[in-house]
C-alpha positions as CSV (number, residue, x, y, z in Angstrom):
1,M,0.0,0.0,0.0
2,G,2.8,2.4,0.9
3,S,4.7,1.8,-2.3
4,T,1.5,2.4,-4.3
5,N,1.0,5.8,-2.6
6,T,4.7,6.6,-3.2
7,A,4.3,5.8,-6.9
8,K,1.3,8.1,-7.1
9,V,3.2,10.9,-5.5
10,D,6.2,10.5,-7.8
11,R,3.8,10.6,-10.8
12,Y,2.8,14.1,-9.9
13,K,6.2,15.5,-9.0
14,N,7.1,18.4,-11.2
15,N,10.6,17.7,-12.3
16,F,10.3,20.3,-15.1
17,L,10.0,23.2,-12.7
18,K,13.2,21.9,-11.0
19,E,14.9,21.6,-14.4
20,V,14.0,25.2,-15.2
21,E,15.2,26.4,-11.9
22,E,18.6,24.7,-12.4
23,N,19.2,25.4,-16.1
24,V,17.4,28.6,-17.1
25,E,18.6,32.1,-16.3
26,E,16.5,33.4,-13.3
27,G,14.4,30.2,-13.5
28,D,14.0,30.1,-9.8
29,W,11.6,33.1,-10.0
30,V,9.0,31.1,-12.0
31,R,7.3,29.8,-8.9
32,M,6.8,33.4,-7.7
33,C,4.4,34.3,-10.5
34,M,0.9,35.1,-9.2
35,Q,-0.8,35.0,-12.6
36,C,-2.0,38.6,-12.6
37,G,-1.5,39.0,-16.3
38,V,0.2,42.4,-16.1
39,C,3.1,41.1,-18.2
40,A,0.8,40.1,-21.1
41,G,-1.1,43.4,-20.9
42,S,2.1,45.4,-20.9
43,C,3.8,43.6,-23.8
44,P,3.6,45.5,-27.2
45,L,3.4,42.0,-28.9
46,G,0.9,40.7,-26.3
47,P,-1.9,39.8,-28.8
48,H,0.5,37.8,-30.9
49,W,1.8,35.4,-28.3
50,D,0.8,31.8,-28.4
51,H,1.3,31.7,-24.7
52,P,2.0,35.0,-22.7
53,P,4.6,34.8,-20.0
54,Q,2.3,34.1,-17.1
55,E,0.8,31.2,-19.1
56,I,4.3,29.8,-19.8
57,F,5.1,30.0,-16.1
58,M,1.9,28.1,-15.2
59,M,2.7,25.5,-17.9
60,I,6.2,25.1,-16.3
61,R,4.6,24.6,-12.9
62,A,2.2,22.1,-14.4
63,G,5.1,20.1,-15.9
64,K,4.2,20.7,-19.5
65,R,7.8,20.3,-20.7
66,D,7.4,19.5,-24.3
67,E,4.8,22.2,-24.9
68,V,6.9,24.9,-23.3
69,L,10.2,24.1,-24.9
70,A,8.7,23.7,-28.4
71,S,6.7,26.9,-28.1
72,D,7.7,30.0,-30.2
73,S,6.5,32.3,-27.4
74,M,9.9,32.8,-25.8
75,W,11.3,34.0,-29.1
76,M,8.7,36.8,-29.2
77,C,10.3,38.8,-26.5
78,T,11.9,42.1,-27.8
79,S,13.5,43.1,-24.5
80,C,11.4,46.2,-24.0
81,Y,11.3,45.4,-20.3
82,N,7.8,46.7,-19.8
83,C,6.9,43.4,-18.1
84,I,9.7,43.7,-15.5
85,V,8.9,47.4,-14.8
86,R,5.2,46.7,-14.2
87,C,5.4,43.2,-12.6
88,P,4.0,43.7,-9.0
89,R,6.5,41.0,-7.8
90,E,9.4,42.4,-9.8
91,L,10.0,39.1,-11.6
92,P,12.9,39.2,-14.2
93,I,10.4,38.1,-16.9
94,T,12.6,39.2,-19.8
95,H,15.6,37.3,-18.6
96,I,13.5,34.2,-18.0
97,M,12.0,34.2,-21.5
98,H,15.4,34.7,-23.1
99,G,16.7,31.9,-20.8
100,L,14.0,29.5,-21.9
101,A,14.7,30.3,-25.5
102,N,18.4,29.7,-25.0
103,Y,17.7,26.5,-23.1
104,A,15.4,25.2,-25.9
105,H,18.1,26.0,-28.4
106,R,20.8,24.2,-26.4
107,L,18.6,21.1,-26.2
108,G,18.0,21.2,-29.9
109,V,14.2,21.3,-29.6
110,A,13.5,24.9,-30.6
111,H,11.7,25.3,-33.9
112,Q,14.4,25.5,-36.6
113,E,12.4,27.8,-38.9
114,N,11.5,30.3,-36.2
115,P,12.7,33.7,-37.8
116,T,13.7,35.2,-34.5
117,R,15.8,32.2,-33.6
118,R,17.4,32.2,-37.0
119,F,18.2,35.9,-36.7
120,A,19.6,35.4,-33.2
121,Q,21.9,32.7,-34.5
122,M,22.9,34.8,-37.4
123,F,23.8,37.7,-35.2
124,W,25.8,35.5,-32.8
125,N,27.8,34.0,-35.7
126,N,28.5,37.5,-37.0
127,V,29.6,39.2,-33.8
128,T,31.7,36.4,-32.4
129,K,34.0,36.4,-35.5
130,T,35.4,39.9,-35.0
131,G,33.8,41.2,-31.8
132,R,31.8,43.8,-33.7
133,A,28.5,43.5,-35.5
134,N,28.8,44.0,-39.2
135,E,25.4,45.5,-40.1
136,L,25.9,45.0,-43.8
137,K,26.3,41.3,-43.5
138,I,23.6,41.0,-40.9
139,S,21.2,43.0,-43.1
140,L,22.0,40.9,-46.2
141,G,21.6,37.7,-44.3
142,L,18.3,38.9,-42.8
143,Y,16.9,40.1,-46.1
144,F,17.9,36.9,-48.0
145,M,17.1,34.5,-45.2
146,D,14.1,33.1,-47.1
147,G,15.6,33.0,-50.6
148,F,16.9,35.4,-53.3
149,M,13.5,36.6,-54.6
150,N,12.2,37.4,-51.1
151,G,15.4,39.2,-50.4
152,I,14.9,41.4,-53.5
153,K,11.3,42.1,-52.5
154,K,12.3,43.1,-49.0
155,S,15.1,45.3,-50.3
156,L,12.7,47.2,-52.7
157,A,10.2,47.6,-49.9
158,M,12.8,49.1,-47.6
159,K,14.6,51.2,-50.2
160,K,13.3,54.6,-48.9
161,I,14.5,53.8,-45.4
162,G,17.9,52.6,-46.7
163,I,18.4,55.7,-48.8
164,G,17.5,57.9,-45.8
165,M,20.0,56.0,-43.6
166,F,22.7,56.3,-46.2
167,M,22.2,60.1,-46.7
168,T,22.4,60.7,-42.9
169,G,25.5,58.6,-42.5
170,R,23.7,55.8,-40.7
171,L,24.4,53.1,-43.3
172,D,27.8,51.7,-44.3
173,P,26.8,50.0,-47.6
174,F,30.2,48.6,-48.4
175,G,31.1,47.6,-44.8
176,L,34.3,49.7,-44.9
177,V,34.0,50.7,-41.2
178,Q,32.0,47.9,-39.7
179,G,34.0,45.3,-41.6
180,R,37.0,45.9,-39.4
181,G,37.2,43.8,-36.2
182,C,37.7,45.2,-32.7
183,K,41.2,45.2,-31.1
184,G,42.1,41.9,-29.6
185,S,39.4,40.0,-31.6
186,G,41.6,36.9,-31.5
187,D,40.9,36.7,-27.8
188,I,37.1,36.3,-28.4
189,D,37.5,32.5,-29.0
190,K,39.4,32.2,-25.7
191,M,36.8,34.1,-23.7
192,L,33.9,32.1,-25.3
193,K,35.7,28.8,-24.7
194,K,36.2,29.7,-21.0
195,A,32.6,30.8,-20.7
196,F,31.4,27.4,-22.1
197,E,33.7,25.6,-19.7
198,I,32.2,27.4,-16.8
199,E,28.7,26.7,-18.1
200,D,29.5,23.0,-18.5
201,H,30.9,22.9,-15.0
202,R,27.8,24.6,-13.6
203,K,25.5,22.1,-15.4
204,G,27.6,19.2,-14.1
205,Y,27.5,20.5,-10.6
206,N,23.7,20.9,-10.7
207,S,23.1,17.4,-12.1
């Protein structure tokens, strides 16, 4: 009888909440959400979320691991920080959402075709090479991310803005300035390697 009761209790243990607390940035704050919905109401993209932050937090607490990690919701965050400013419990919601997105990416379960995820990876690959974002390469990569013809259409649609940026010196069309790396760019790999070592050590310690 005792073993049967233990089995029932184990069945309802929320291991996913513990997993989030140990592996996601600021994940230990998830249990503090009181489901007021202020975050969703404060978000400029609120109507477009599949699951707003407070719903994601409730799903985590309910143990819905697959639904959360496969969701595109975390990738909707634009880091405006409205949610953090207005949260009555001062939860670091922006950090949690980015942490969940990063964790899903590390696990290999994030949607591969999610445009925000693809742009984030593109930006990371760009800036880690020289230590400086090359806006020309990022813009070209973003415009032609979905094929050559779509890239041409996007370029034509944005031509007025592009010309305006060029005329005011806000666009470097040939990458002459931004193409140069920062000083000591060769040390970037060393710093990243050390950061990954620390992260791997932390994960091993938590497990």
